[in-house]
PALUM-510697 format. One line per field, with one value per atom (N, C-alpha, C): residue number from 1; atom name; x, y, z. Coordinates in nm, 4 decimals, m for minus. Atoms other than C-alpha are relative to their C-alpha. Last residue first. Example, Ala and Ser with C-alpha at 12.3 -4.5 7.8 and 13.67 -1.06 7.14 Angstrom:
resi	c(2|2|2|1|1|1)
name	c(N|CA|C|N|CA|C)
east	c(m0.0820|1.3670|m0.0770|0.0890|1.2300|0.0900)
north	c(m0.1190|m0.1060|0.1090|m0.1190|m0.4500|0.1200)
up	c(m0.0060|0.7140|0.0730|0.0000|0.7800|0.0000)
//
This chain:
resi	c(205|205|205|204|204|204|203|203|203|202|202|202|201|201|201|200|200|200|199|199|199|198|198|198|197|197|197|196|196|196|195|195|195|194|194|194|193|193|193|192|192|192|191|191|191|190|190|190|189|189|189|188|188|188|187|187|187|186|186|186|185|185|185|184|184|184|183|183|183|182|182|182|181|181|181|180|180|180|179|179|179|178|178|178|177|177|177|176|176|176|175|175|175|174|174|174|173|173|173|172|172|172|171|171|171|170|170|170|169|169|169|168|168|168|167|167|167|166|166|166|165|165|165|164|164|164|163|163|163|162|162|162|161|161|161|160|160|160|159|159|159|158|158|158|157|157|157|156|156|156|155|155|155|154|154|154|153|153|153|152|152|152|151|151|151|150|150|150|149|149|149|148|148|148|147|147|147|146|146|146|145|145|145|144|144|144|143|143|143|142|142|142|141|141|141|140|140|140|139|139|139|138|138|138|137|137|137|136|136|136|135|135|135|134|134|134|133|133|133|132|132|132|131|131|131|130|130|130|129|129|129|128|128|128|127|127|127|126|126|126|125|125|125|124|124|124|123|123|123|122|122|122|121|121|121|120|120|120|119|119|119|118|118|118|117|117|117|116|116|116|115|115|115|114|114|114|113|113|113|112|112|112|111|111|111|110|110|110|109|109|109|108|108|108|107|107|107|106|106|106|105|105|105|104|104|104|103|103|103|102|102|102|101|101|101|100|100|100|99|99|99|98|98|98|97|97|97|96|96|96|95|95|95|94|94|94|93|93|93|92|92|92|91|91|91|90|90|90|89|89|89|88|88|88|87|87|87|86|86|86|85|85|85|84|84|84|83|83|83|82|82|82|81|81|81|80|80|80|79|79|79|78|78|78|77|77|77|76|76|76|75|75|75|74|74|74|73|73|73|72|72|72|71|71|71|70|70|70|69|69|69|68|68|68|67|67|67|66|66|66|65|65|65|64|64|64|63|63|63|62|62|62|61|61|61|60|60|60|59|59|59|58|58|58|57|57|57|56|56|56|55|55|55|54|54|54|53|53|53|52|52|52|51|51|51|50|50|50|49|49|49|48|48|48|47|47|47|46|46|46|45|45|45|44|44|44|43|43|43|42|42|42|41|41|41|40|40|40|39|39|39|38|38|38|37|37|37|36|36|36|35|35|35|34|34|34|33|33|33|32|32|32|31|31|31|30|30|30|29|29|29|28|28|28|27|27|27|26|26|26|25|25|25|24|24|24|23|23|23|22|22|22|21|21|21|20|20|20|19|19|19|18|18|18|17|17|17|16|16|16|15|15|15|14|14|14|13|13|13|12|12|12|11|11|11|10|10|10|9|9|9|8|8|8|7|7|7|6|6|6|5|5|5|4|4|4|3|3|3|2|2|2|1|1|1)
name	c(N|CA|C|N|CA|C|N|CA|C|N|CA|C|N|CA|C|N|CA|C|N|CA|C|N|CA|C|N|CA|C|N|CA|C|N|CA|C|N|CA|C|N|CA|C|N|CA|C|N|CA|C|N|CA|C|N|CA|C|N|CA|C|N|CA|C|N|CA|C|N|CA|C|N|CA|C|N|CA|C|N|CA|C|N|CA|C|N|CA|C|N|CA|C|N|CA|C|N|CA|C|N|CA|C|N|CA|C|N|CA|C|N|CA|C|N|CA|C|N|CA|C|N|CA|C|N|CA|C|N|CA|C|N|CA|C|N|CA|C|N|CA|C|N|CA|C|N|CA|C|N|CA|C|N|CA|C|N|CA|C|N|CA|C|N|CA|C|N|CA|C|N|CA|C|N|CA|C|N|CA|C|N|CA|C|N|CA|C|N|CA|C|N|CA|C|N|CA|C|N|CA|C|N|CA|C|N|CA|C|N|CA|C|N|CA|C|N|CA|C|N|CA|C|N|CA|C|N|CA|C|N|CA|C|N|CA|C|N|CA|C|N|CA|C|N|CA|C|N|CA|C|N|CA|C|N|CA|C|N|CA|C|N|CA|C|N|CA|C|N|CA|C|N|CA|C|N|CA|C|N|CA|C|N|CA|C|N|CA|C|N|CA|C|N|CA|C|N|CA|C|N|CA|C|N|CA|C|N|CA|C|N|CA|C|N|CA|C|N|CA|C|N|CA|C|N|CA|C|N|CA|C|N|CA|C|N|CA|C|N|CA|C|N|CA|C|N|CA|C|N|CA|C|N|CA|C|N|CA|C|N|CA|C|N|CA|C|N|CA|C|N|CA|C|N|CA|C|N|CA|C|N|CA|C|N|CA|C|N|CA|C|N|CA|C|N|CA|C|N|CA|C|N|CA|C|N|CA|C|N|CA|C|N|CA|C|N|CA|C|N|CA|C|N|CA|C|N|CA|C|N|CA|C|N|CA|C|N|CA|C|N|CA|C|N|CA|C|N|CA|C|N|CA|C|N|CA|C|N|CA|C|N|CA|C|N|CA|C|N|CA|C|N|CA|C|N|CA|C|N|CA|C|N|CA|C|N|CA|C|N|CA|C|N|CA|C|N|CA|C|N|CA|C|N|CA|C|N|CA|C|N|CA|C|N|CA|C|N|CA|C|N|CA|C|N|CA|C|N|CA|C|N|CA|C|N|CA|C|N|CA|C|N|CA|C|N|CA|C|N|CA|C|N|CA|C|N|CA|C|N|CA|C|N|CA|C|N|CA|C|N|CA|C|N|CA|C|N|CA|C|N|CA|C|N|CA|C|N|CA|C|N|CA|C|N|CA|C|N|CA|C|N|CA|C|N|CA|C|N|CA|C|N|CA|C|N|CA|C|N|CA|C|N|CA|C|N|CA|C|N|CA|C|N|CA|C|N|CA|C|N|CA|C|N|CA|C|N|CA|C|N|CA|C|N|CA|C|N|CA|C|N|CA|C|N|CA|C|N|CA|C|N|CA|C|N|CA|C|N|CA|C|N|CA|C|N|CA|C|N|CA|C|N|CA|C|N|CA|C|N|CA|C|N|CA|C|N|CA|C|N|CA|C|N|CA|C)
east	c(m0.0001|m0.9043|m0.0731|0.1399|m1.0240|0.0207|0.0045|m0.6635|m0.1341|m0.0113|m0.7039|m0.0038|0.1137|m0.8276|m0.0326|0.0689|m0.5222|m0.1610|m0.0444|m0.2940|m0.1304|0.0721|m0.4859|0.0243|0.1493|m0.4406|m0.0485|0.0681|m0.0873|m0.1670|0.0124|0.0473|m0.1063|0.1346|0.0546|0.0443|m0.0401|0.4148|m0.1257|m0.0815|0.3458|0.0188|0.0820|0.0326|0.0993|m0.0027|0.2596|m0.0494|m0.1248|0.3222|0.0288|m0.0642|m0.0180|0.1407|m0.0518|m0.1552|0.0685|m0.1575|m0.3900|0.0759|m0.0805|m0.6946|0.1228|m0.0009|m0.8638|0.0781|m0.1158|m0.6978|m0.0556|m0.1486|m0.9233|0.1047|0.0215|m1.2529|0.1049|0.0280|m1.1619|m0.0225|m0.0952|m0.9600|m0.0371|m0.0632|m1.2767|0.1285|0.0771|m1.4429|0.0463|m0.0362|m1.1844|m0.0808|m0.1186|m1.1803|0.0195|m0.0332|m1.5579|0.1333|0.0580|m1.5357|m0.0161|m0.0758|m1.2991|m0.0517|m0.0299|m1.4317|0.0475|0.1051|m1.6028|0.0190|0.1051|m1.3425|m0.1175|m0.0189|m1.0675|m0.1272|0.0058|m1.2362|0.0248|0.1662|m1.2672|m0.0069|0.1033|m0.9167|m0.1322|m0.0357|m0.7564|m0.1033|0.0816|m0.9488|0.0428|0.1500|m0.8016|m0.1105|0.0032|m0.4411|m0.1498|m0.0436|m0.4744|m0.0084|0.1166|m0.5955|m0.0126|0.0684|m0.2878|m0.1535|0.0075|m0.0907|m0.0605|0.0480|m0.2288|0.0078|0.1824|m0.1928|m0.0254|0.0321|0.1922|m0.1452|m0.0013|0.2231|m0.0105|m0.1158|0.1310|m0.0137|0.0468|m0.0290|0.1051|m0.0575|m0.0323|m0.0505|m0.1668|m0.1386|0.0585|m0.0179|m0.5353|0.1420|0.0286|m0.5041|m0.0064|m0.1295|m0.2896|m0.0599|m0.0880|m0.5824|0.1163|0.0593|m0.8334|0.0936|m0.0398|m0.6479|m0.0539|m0.1488|m0.6232|0.0118|m0.0541|m1.0156|0.1313|0.0600|m1.0933|0.0420|m0.0691|m0.8578|m0.0402|m0.1020|m1.0140|0.0816|0.0478|m1.3695|0.1372|0.0349|m1.2379|m0.0301|m0.1157|m1.1312|0.0152|m0.0867|m1.4423|0.1418|0.0351|m1.6589|0.1027|0.1187|m1.3899|m0.0597|0.1201|m1.1375|m0.1294|m0.0657|m0.8755|m0.1307|m0.1035|m1.1025|0.0430|0.0257|m1.2949|0.1029|0.0658|m1.1476|0.0219|0.0470|m1.1142|m0.0651|0.0836|m1.0469|m0.0886|0.0798|m0.8309|m0.1235|0.0487|m0.6356|m0.0913|0.1227|m0.4071|m0.0737|0.0875|m0.0342|m0.1693|0.0749|0.1774|m0.1082|0.1257|0.4572|m0.0684|0.0012|0.8500|m0.1565|0.0656|0.8321|m0.0247|m0.0741|1.0581|m0.0162|m0.1078|0.9595|0.0625|m0.0858|0.5961|0.1103|m0.1029|0.3923|0.1022|m0.1244|0.0684|0.1034|0.0181|m0.3013|0.1502|m0.1199|m0.3168|m0.0074|m0.0437|m0.6226|0.1502|m0.1760|m0.7903|0.0350|m0.0479|m1.1420|0.1411|m0.0702|m1.3082|0.0321|0.0518|m1.5490|0.0621|0.1223|m1.4823|m0.0799|m0.0052|m1.1213|m0.1140|0.0951|m1.2010|0.0035|0.0780|m0.9035|m0.0953|0.0682|m0.7211|m0.0532|m0.0566|m0.4736|m0.0673|m0.0943|m0.6929|0.0367|0.0601|m0.8868|0.1222|0.0593|m0.7416|m0.0575|0.1078|m0.6149|m0.0859|0.0368|m0.2966|m0.1456|0.0115|m0.2204|m0.0661|0.1533|m0.2003|m0.0596|0.0322|0.1440|m0.1786|0.0234|0.2686|m0.0323|0.0260|0.1904|m0.0269|0.1537|0.2651|m0.0783|0.0405|0.6163|m0.1581|0.0301|0.6452|m0.0373|0.1032|0.5614|0.0098|0.1348|0.7464|m0.0750|0.0054|1.0764|m0.1316|0.0009|1.0368|m0.0328|0.1303|0.9562|m0.0125|0.1291|1.2555|m0.1012|m0.0293|1.5139|m0.1279|0.0487|1.3661|m0.0065|0.1624|1.4147|m0.0445|0.0576|1.7768|m0.1397|m0.0181|1.8545|m0.0571|0.0958|1.6897|0.0151|m0.0488|1.8715|m0.1137|0.0869|1.7758|0.0631|m0.0445|2.0471|m0.0868|m0.1740|1.9378|0.0479|0.0065|1.5612|0.1441|0.0572|1.6571|m0.0615|m0.1031|1.8625|m0.0477|m0.1246|1.6249|0.0707|0.0635|1.3490|0.0899|0.0115|1.5882|m0.0522|m0.1139|1.6061|0.0463|m0.0188|1.2340|0.1554|0.0806|1.1846|0.0186|m0.0686|1.4354|m0.0734|m0.1202|1.2467|0.0943|m0.0061|0.9371|0.0927|0.0186|1.0299|0.0005|m0.1295|1.1899|m0.0302|m0.0679|0.8561|0.1451|0.0573|0.6001|0.0896|m0.0983|0.8249|m0.0435|0.1116|0.6113|0.0825|m0.0372|0.8588|m0.0984|m0.1206|0.8515|0.0240|m0.0965|0.5551|0.1498|0.0200|0.2525|0.1156|0.0451|0.2662|m0.0073|0.0073|0.5267|m0.0888|m0.1205|0.6075|m0.0303|0.0034|0.3103|0.1144|0.1354|0.2272|m0.0116|m0.0170|0.5876|m0.1273|m0.0648|0.5851|0.0363|0.0637|0.3389|0.0507|0.0313|0.5811|m0.0646|m0.1145|0.7290|m0.0639|0.0197|0.4025|0.0896|0.0955|0.3953|m0.0263|m0.0105|0.7645|m0.1416|m0.0588|0.7120|0.0355|0.0668|0.4615|0.0450|0.1212|0.6106|m0.0658|m0.0318|0.9431|m0.1192|m0.0563|0.7621|0.0470|0.1396|0.5794|0.0521|0.0552|0.9220|m0.1474|m0.0763|1.1181|m0.0823|0.0245|0.8516|0.0530|0.1347|0.8221|m0.0114|m0.0123|1.2231|m0.1724|m0.1057|1.2257|0.0302|0.0838|0.8906|0.1088|m0.1242|1.0822|m0.0643|m0.1472|0.8505|0.1159|m0.0272|0.5343|0.1216|0.0467|0.5119|0.0203|m0.0994|0.7240|m0.0283|m0.0904|0.4373|0.1302|0.0625|0.2733|0.0339|m0.1169|0.5116|m0.0859|m0.1216|0.3176|0.0900|0.0402|0.0196|0.1267|m0.0256|0.2528|m0.0541|m0.1370|0.2529|0.0314|m0.0214|m0.1229|0.1536|0.0385|m0.1946|0.0211|m0.0814|0.0365|m0.0406|m0.1467|m0.1140|0.0586|m0.0005|m0.4679|0.1441|0.0235|m0.3966|m0.0068|m0.1537|m0.2435|m0.0209|m0.0438|m0.5746|0.1168|0.0337|m0.6057|0.0478)
north	c(m0.0706|m2.4726|0.1014|0.0008|m2.6354|0.0229|0.1072|m2.6788|m0.0464|0.1051|m2.4091|m0.1410|0.0418|m2.1992|m0.1038|0.0701|m2.2448|m0.0109|0.1078|m2.1527|m0.1018|0.0862|m1.8615|m0.1316|m0.0028|m1.7122|m0.0608|0.0879|m1.8620|m0.0081|m0.0551|m1.6877|m0.0954|m0.0845|m1.9230|0.0406|m0.1069|m2.0783|0.1097|m0.0206|m2.4267|0.1531|m0.0348|m2.3958|0.0264|m0.1410|m2.3667|0.0169|m0.0017|m2.7478|0.1440|0.0577|m2.8232|0.0414|0.1322|m2.5990|m0.0363|m0.0247|m2.2900|m0.1405|m0.0040|m2.3426|0.0018|0.1231|m2.4133|m0.0300|0.0781|m2.0722|m0.1304|0.0318|m1.8891|m0.1096|0.0861|m1.9204|m0.0271|0.1428|m1.8212|m0.0518|0.0757|m1.5219|m0.1307|0.0372|m1.4003|m0.0773|0.0664|m1.3938|m0.0613|0.0966|m1.1870|m0.1453|0.0528|m0.9801|m0.1023|0.0973|m0.9333|m0.0585|0.1300|m0.8482|m0.0703|0.0715|m0.5537|m0.1585|0.1482|m0.4279|m0.0700|0.0252|m0.0985|m0.1422|0.0048|m0.0215|m0.0838|0.1099|m0.0783|m0.0688|0.0901|0.1795|m0.1395|0.0058|0.4410|m0.1452|0.0158|0.3808|m0.0285|0.1371|0.3944|m0.0575|0.0652|0.7411|m0.1566|0.0011|0.8429|m0.0675|0.0998|0.7492|m0.0297|0.1519|0.9300|m0.0869|0.0321|1.2459|m0.1229|0.0054|1.2413|m0.0584|0.1622|1.1614|m0.0192|0.0914|1.4859|m0.1300|m0.0068|1.6989|m0.1103|0.0685|1.5762|0.0157|0.1224|1.6695|m0.0801|0.0693|2.0175|m0.1454|m0.0377|2.1270|m0.0540|0.0089|2.0397|0.0420|m0.0466|2.1731|m0.0038|m0.1230|2.1614|0.0483|m0.0862|1.8272|0.1440|0.0002|1.7020|0.0582|m0.1159|1.8439|m0.0236|m0.1055|1.6213|0.1173|m0.0765|1.3237|0.1330|0.0164|1.1684|0.0701|m0.0970|1.2107|0.0333|m0.1228|1.0222|0.1361|m0.0464|0.7539|0.1520|m0.0446|0.7004|0.0637|m0.1216|0.7088|0.0475|m0.1061|0.4479|0.1306|m0.0205|0.2300|0.1122|m0.1118|0.2947|0.0105|m0.1276|0.1305|0.1117|m0.0071|m0.1735|0.1694|m0.0300|m0.1923|0.0117|m0.1022|m0.3612|0.0182|0.0663|m0.5326|0.1088|0.1383|m0.4488|m0.0747|m0.0023|m0.1265|m0.1563|m0.1299|m0.1435|0.0458|m0.0362|m0.5034|0.1236|m0.0364|m0.5953|0.0759|m0.1380|m0.8289|0.0348|0.0488|m1.0874|0.1397|m0.0631|m1.0281|m0.0078|m0.0767|m1.2854|0.0700|0.0489|m1.4119|0.0878|0.1207|m1.3561|m0.0825|0.1156|m1.1471|m0.0916|0.0006|m0.8830|m0.1101|0.0761|m1.0082|0.0264|m0.0579|m0.9024|m0.0807|0.0634|m1.0451|0.0865|m0.0609|m0.8424|m0.0937|m0.1163|m0.9513|0.0603|m0.0932|m1.2856|0.1170|m0.0802|m1.4705|0.0737|0.0176|m1.5288|0.0540|0.1407|m1.6265|m0.0054|0.0155|m1.2871|m0.1233|0.1317|m1.3564|0.0000|m0.0169|m0.9946|m0.1397|m0.0447|m1.0728|0.0166|m0.0849|m1.2997|0.0495|m0.0501|m1.3873|0.0655|0.1098|m1.4029|0.0526|0.0480|m1.2250|m0.1050|0.1076|m1.0696|m0.0333|0.1565|m0.7330|m0.1000|0.0346|m0.3884|m0.1465|m0.0584|m0.2597|m0.0104|0.0814|m0.4528|0.0378|0.1399|m0.3068|m0.1096|m0.0453|0.0573|m0.1610|m0.0273|m0.0633|0.0106|0.1534|m0.1964|0.0397|0.0597|0.1375|m0.1584|m0.0353|0.3687|m0.0945|0.0382|0.2102|0.0019|0.1192|0.2433|m0.0445|0.0793|0.5837|m0.1420|m0.0742|0.7120|m0.0772|0.0837|0.5163|m0.0051|0.1214|0.6953|m0.1057|0.0175|1.0308|m0.1567|m0.0070|0.9999|m0.0086|0.1428|0.8851|m0.0125|0.1132|1.1580|m0.1341|0.0101|1.4033|m0.0980|0.0487|1.3071|0.0095|0.1272|1.3131|m0.0392|0.0809|1.6363|m0.1781|m0.0109|1.7905|m0.0666|0.0238|1.8694|0.0051|m0.0281|1.7827|0.0099|m0.0552|1.7824|0.0476|m0.1163|1.7474|0.0699|m0.0995|1.5019|0.1188|m0.0494|1.3087|0.1128|m0.0773|1.2866|0.0502|m0.1287|1.1698|0.0703|m0.1097|0.9197|0.1311|m0.0102|0.7269|0.1210|m0.0864|0.7493|0.0390|m0.1549|0.6139|0.0717|m0.0719|0.3180|0.1529|m0.0521|0.2248|0.0763|m0.1258|0.2363|0.0566|m0.1269|0.0531|0.1082|m0.0296|m0.2236|0.1313|m0.0577|m0.2717|0.0467|m0.1300|m0.2432|0.0283|0.0503|m0.4910|0.1647|m0.0872|m0.5281|m0.0700|m0.1427|m0.6394|0.1023|m0.0120|m1.0298|0.1446|0.0727|m1.0801|0.0585|m0.0570|m0.8782|m0.0712|m0.1263|m1.0881|0.0609|m0.0055|m1.3573|0.1260|0.0781|m1.3365|0.0222|0.1496|m1.2202|m0.0665|0.0889|m0.9069|m0.1107|0.1306|m0.8324|m0.0802|0.0392|m0.4826|m0.1657|0.0845|m0.3985|m0.0581|0.0987|m0.2746|m0.0974|0.1159|m0.0148|m0.1196|0.0972|0.1690|m0.0977|0.0695|0.3789|m0.1213|0.0525|0.4508|m0.0656|0.1167|0.5487|m0.1023|0.1035|0.8082|m0.1372|0.0494|0.9521|m0.1092|0.1221|0.9756|m0.0689|0.0638|1.2016|m0.1427|0.0738|1.3940|m0.1305|0.0453|1.4569|m0.0572|0.0888|1.5635|m0.1109|0.1034|1.8002|m0.1579|0.0793|1.9371|m0.0848|0.1684|2.0123|m0.0880|0.0196|2.3962|m0.1864|m0.0010|2.4314|m0.0306|0.0360|2.3611|m0.0080|m0.0262|2.4570|0.0052|m0.1382|2.5446|0.0049|m0.1124|2.2933|0.1327|m0.0295|2.0332|0.1508|m0.1280|2.0001|0.0630|m0.1071|1.7887|0.1228|m0.1192|1.5348|0.1462|m0.0414|1.2817|0.1281|m0.1213|1.3494|0.0018|m0.1372|1.1475|0.1019|m0.0292|0.8344|0.1365|m0.0503|0.8587|0.0178|m0.1270|0.8853|0.0320|m0.0844|0.5785|0.1564|0.0052|0.3520|0.1111|m0.0947|0.4803|m0.0104|m0.1111|0.3651|0.0727|m0.0762|0.0642|0.1120|0.0248|m0.1040|0.1170|m0.1371|m0.1356|0.0035)
up	c(m0.1769|0.0789|0.0292|m0.0477|m0.2953|0.1494|m0.1006|m0.3933|0.0570|0.1046|m0.6664|0.0719|0.0441|m0.3603|m0.1373|m0.1207|m0.1609|m0.0795|0.0109|m0.4743|0.0895|0.1119|m0.5411|0.0252|0.0204|m0.1991|m0.1122|m0.1125|m0.1674|0.0046|m0.1541|m0.4641|0.0975|m0.0049|m0.7782|0.1780|m0.0123|m0.8305|0.0136|m0.1168|m0.7230|m0.0005|m0.1762|m0.9499|0.0965|m0.0506|m1.2822|0.1356|m0.0072|m1.3617|0.0473|m0.0942|m1.3165|0.0582|m0.0024|m1.5885|0.1362|m0.0072|m1.4999|m0.0158|0.1370|m1.5963|0.0031|0.0662|m1.2610|m0.1295|m0.0965|m1.1601|m0.0450|0.0764|m1.4353|0.0499|0.1246|m1.3029|m0.0372|m0.0674|m0.9242|m0.1525|m0.0341|m1.1090|0.0574|0.1285|m1.2478|0.0095|0.0545|m0.9298|m0.1445|m0.0665|m0.7648|m0.0466|0.0039|m1.0417|0.0782|0.1340|m1.0223|m0.0360|0.0028|m0.6492|m0.1290|m0.0880|m0.7063|0.0095|0.0413|m1.0195|0.0943|0.0451|m0.8770|m0.0548|m0.1168|m0.6378|m0.0608|m0.0695|m0.8907|0.0744|0.1063|m1.1272|0.0776|0.0305|m0.8350|m0.0886|m0.1135|m0.7183|m0.0166|m0.0268|m1.0491|0.1134|0.1328|m1.1211|0.0375|m0.0450|m0.7684|m0.0968|m0.1227|m0.8852|0.0677|0.0412|m1.2168|0.1061|0.0809|m1.0270|m0.0623|m0.1134|m0.7781|m0.0733|m0.1025|m1.0599|0.0797|0.1084|m1.2685|0.0563|m0.0086|m0.9507|m0.0951|m0.1363|m0.9571|0.0162|0.0015|m1.3286|0.1346|0.1126|m1.2959|m0.0108|0.1364|m0.9504|m0.1188|0.1493|m0.6296|m0.1113|m0.0201|m0.2751|m0.1360|m0.0301|m0.3489|m0.0011|0.1149|m0.5322|0.0361|0.1082|m0.2420|m0.1365|m0.0045|m0.0038|m0.0748|0.0436|m0.1910|0.0537|0.1387|m0.2589|0.0070|m0.0002|0.1059|m0.1313|m0.1389|0.1744|m0.0408|0.0327|m0.1913|0.1123|0.1252|m0.1239|m0.0274|m0.0162|0.1940|m0.0888|m0.0447|0.0628|0.0673|0.1033|m0.1570|0.0387|0.0691|0.0930|m0.0909|m0.0954|0.3032|m0.0294|0.0196|m0.0352|0.1145|m0.0571|m0.0339|m0.0145|0.1104|m0.2697|0.0344|0.1068|m0.0428|m0.1003|0.1174|0.2334|m0.1241|0.0071|0.5335|m0.0973|0.1066|0.6359|m0.0397|0.0011|1.0206|m0.1424|0.1099|0.9293|0.0385|m0.0913|1.2235|m0.0743|0.0777|1.0203|0.1257|0.0518|1.2259|m0.0431|m0.0639|1.2528|m0.0594|0.0635|1.1176|0.0886|m0.0048|1.3339|m0.0986|0.0752|1.3466|0.0238|m0.0775|1.6009|m0.0658|m0.1441|1.4139|0.1009|m0.0030|1.0770|0.1379|m0.0729|1.1337|0.0345|m0.0886|0.8498|0.0892|0.0938|0.7211|0.1125|0.0814|0.7475|m0.0598|0.0247|0.8155|m0.0550|m0.1387|1.0045|m0.0029|m0.0273|0.6843|0.1345|m0.0441|0.6624|0.0351|m0.1373|0.6721|0.0460|m0.0764|0.3552|0.1486|m0.0601|0.2550|0.0483|m0.1562|0.2113|0.0680|m0.0322|m0.1151|0.1281|0.1397|m0.2670|0.0476|0.0838|0.0664|m0.0909|0.1114|0.2908|m0.0745|0.0109|0.5400|m0.1476|0.0213|0.5455|m0.0111|0.0867|0.6596|0.0046|m0.0139|0.9799|m0.1157|m0.1482|0.9755|0.0416|0.0264|0.6316|0.0966|0.0252|0.7750|m0.0555|m0.1137|0.9309|m0.0168|m0.0750|0.6242|0.1013|0.0673|0.4026|0.0770|m0.0121|0.6886|m0.0811|m0.1218|0.7073|0.0157|0.0003|0.3228|0.1342|0.0955|0.3249|m0.0043|m0.0508|0.6013|m0.0930|m0.1231|0.4647|0.1048|0.0854|0.1342|0.1193|0.0663|0.3139|m0.0578|m0.1253|0.5298|m0.0615|m0.0896|0.2360|0.1167|0.0823|m0.0185|0.1109|m0.0037|0.2863|m0.0929|m0.1372|0.3428|m0.0282|m0.0266|m0.0566|0.1487|0.0847|m0.1328|0.0319|0.1111|0.1742|m0.1127|0.0704|0.5391|m0.1484|0.1199|0.7678|m0.1324|m0.0167|1.1067|m0.0926|m0.0767|1.0297|0.0449|0.0715|0.7574|0.0605|0.0994|0.9633|m0.0670|m0.1161|1.2677|m0.0931|m0.0123|0.9843|0.0665|0.1016|0.8368|0.0177|m0.0046|1.2096|m0.1268|m0.1179|1.2578|m0.0229|0.0080|0.9047|0.1166|0.1438|0.9325|m0.0064|m0.0728|1.2889|m0.0918|m0.1084|1.1063|0.0966|0.0382|0.8357|0.0722|0.0628|1.0377|m0.0780|m0.1178|1.2429|m0.0724|m0.0692|0.9812|0.1005|m0.1058|0.7100|0.1083|m0.0995|0.4423|0.1082|0.0123|0.1291|0.0977|0.0616|0.1249|0.0405|m0.0874|0.3721|m0.0658|m0.1366|0.2660|0.0998|m0.0092|m0.0626|0.1751|m0.1448|m0.0847|0.0752|m0.0296|m0.4457|0.1691|0.0631|m0.6507|0.0721|0.0208|m0.4842|m0.0210|m0.0440|m0.3271|m0.0382|0.1174|m0.5360|0.0443|0.0902|m0.2804|m0.1038|m0.0360|m0.0497|m0.0603|m0.0043|m0.2838|0.0707|0.1173|m0.3535|m0.0122|0.0022|m0.0694|m0.0674|m0.1069|m0.0476|0.0469|0.0398|m0.4137|0.1302|0.0976|m0.3563|m0.0191|m0.0577|m0.0405|m0.0817|m0.0855|m0.2449|0.0810|0.0784|m0.5044|0.0518|0.0565|m0.2658|m0.0767|m0.1365|m0.0786|m0.0499|m0.0490|m0.3965|0.0989|0.1277|m0.5077|0.0447|0.0220|m0.1694|m0.0880|m0.0012|m0.1210|m0.0324|0.1246|m0.2654|0.0318|0.1108|m0.0372|m0.1360|0.1080|0.2725|m0.1331|m0.0946|0.5826|m0.0926|m0.0821|0.4052|0.0321|0.0718|0.1228|0.0707|0.0482|0.3333|m0.0851|m0.0861|0.5646|m0.0758|m0.0033|0.2780|0.0936|0.0519|0.2469|m0.0017|m0.0927|0.4323|m0.0137|m0.0797|0.1827|0.1197|0.0590|m0.0876|0.1351|0.0479|0.1064|m0.0113|m0.1492|0.2082|m0.0009|m0.0146|m0.1781|0.1537|0.0768|m0.2594|0.0498|m0.0299|0.0016|m0.0401|m0.1317|m0.1032|0.0789|0.0090|m0.4529|0.1221|0.0147|m0.3505|m0.0319|0.1890|m0.2273|0.0014|0.0761|0.1561|m0.1341)
//
């Protein structure tokens, strides 16, 4: 799934705070956003492995959620929502496409790495690939309650994220083709540093 879908999902996890602890809602929405964002910081360094931990984030989320329920504060709520967002991101990547430059071709058997079992989890392709029409539909669906619940800067962030999702969906396949054209132009000394999905294409695999 694309990053906008992940961050919107992370934010929506904080929605119950609007009713049960409105004074902590803002920190919860921000933490959920950051948690949904964090795993994809490994985009060019072992993507879906270096910072994706479907098992360990889920365990940490459970621990910090219990702590936040027992002793609610800005810090405990932020920690709980951050790890919940990161866990949801890592787990939901299992239901998307594989880790390849053109995931719509369905050639990859790698969706996300499970560090606990030390193996790659195969893609289930409920969402065919990041930026697919159903991915955009998810982003729209997640954004609607957020746009209703939020106002001010947070509402603008949701609107901006949705705009990024729409643009990315329109350009997704074109970006892959552009990358395929540019990869052969990369100097040989730099190709060892390409992400696997680019390096495989460069080597003709």
